[in-house]
C-alpha positions in Angstrom: -153.6 1.8 -85.8 -153.2 -0.3 -88.9 -152.1 -4.0 -89.0 -148.6 -3.2 -90.2 -147.9 -0.8 -87.3 -149.3 -3.4 -84.8 -147.1 -6.2 -86.2 -144.0 -4.0 -86.3 -144.7 -2.8 -82.7 -145.1 -6.3 -81.5 -141.8 -7.3 -83.2 -140.0 -4.4 -81.6 -141.5 -5.3 -78.2 -140.5 -9.0 -78.4 -137.0 -8.0 -79.6 -136.6 -5.7 -76.6 -137.7 -8.5 -74.2 -135.3 -11.0 -75.8 -132.5 -8.5 -75.1 -133.6 -8.1 -71.5 -133.9 -11.8 -70.9 -130.5 -12.4 -72.4 -128.9 -9.8 -70.1 -130.8 -11.2 -67.1 -129.7 -14.8 -67.9 -126.1 -13.8 -68.3 -126.1 -12.1 -64.9 -128.2 -14.7 -63.0 -126.5 -16.8 -60.4 -129.7 -18.7 -59.3 -129.9 -21.9 -61.4 -133.7 -22.2 -61.1 -134.3 -18.6 -62.0 -131.8 -18.9 -64.9 -133.6 -21.9 -66.2 -137.0 -20.2 -65.9 -135.7 -17.1 -67.8 -134.3 -19.4 -70.5 -137.7 -21.1 -71.0 -139.5 -17.7 -71.2 -136.9 -16.5 -73.7 -137.4 -19.6 -75.8 -141.2 -18.9 -75.9 -140.5 -15.3 -76.9 -138.1 -16.5 -79.6 -140.8 -18.7 -81.0 -143.3 -15.8 -80.9 -140.9 -13.5 -82.6 -140.3 -16.0 -85.4 -144.1 -16.4 -86.0 -144.6 -12.6 -86.1 -141.6 -12.3 -88.4 -143.2 -14.8 -90.8 -146.5 -12.9 -90.7 -144.7 -9.6 -91.4 -142.7 -11.0 -94.2 -145.7 -12.8 -95.9 -147.6 -9.5 -95.9 -144.7 -7.5 -97.2 -144.3 -5.5 -93.9 -140.7 -6.6 -93.5 -138.1 -7.4 -96.1 -135.0 -9.2 -94.7 -131.5 -8.4 -95.8 -130.2 -10.4 -98.8 -128.5 -13.6 -98.0 -124.7 -13.4 -97.8 -122.8 -15.2 -100.5 -120.0 -17.6 -99.7 -117.3 -15.0 -100.3 -118.9 -12.7 -97.7 -119.2 -15.5 -95.2 -115.5 -16.4 -95.8 -114.4 -12.8 -95.3 -116.2 -12.6 -92.0 -114.8 -15.9 -90.9 -111.3 -14.7 -91.7 -111.8 -11.4 -89.8 -112.8 -13.3 -86.7 -110.3 -16.1 -87.0 -107.8 -14.4 -84.7 -110.4 -13.1 -82.2 -109.9 -14.6 -78.7 -112.7 -16.9 -77.5 -113.9 -16.7 -73.9 -114.1 -20.0 -72.1 
């Protein structure tokens, strides 16, 4: 297995774990367990970012182009009327 495949597999794995932790945290009623899961998720987020930087620096991953201000304003206006949960 080449390096690019390994890095991309690791990124996919961390992404899946972040999704699982987020779901578990949102459904957790035990404050201690919730806090522990949040700490673990934070570590995974840091790992994901480090892997992302490696992948980008080696040309394995090209992020989407940055949105310009008009695109940002359009999205803001589309969500302006969306109800917020409290």
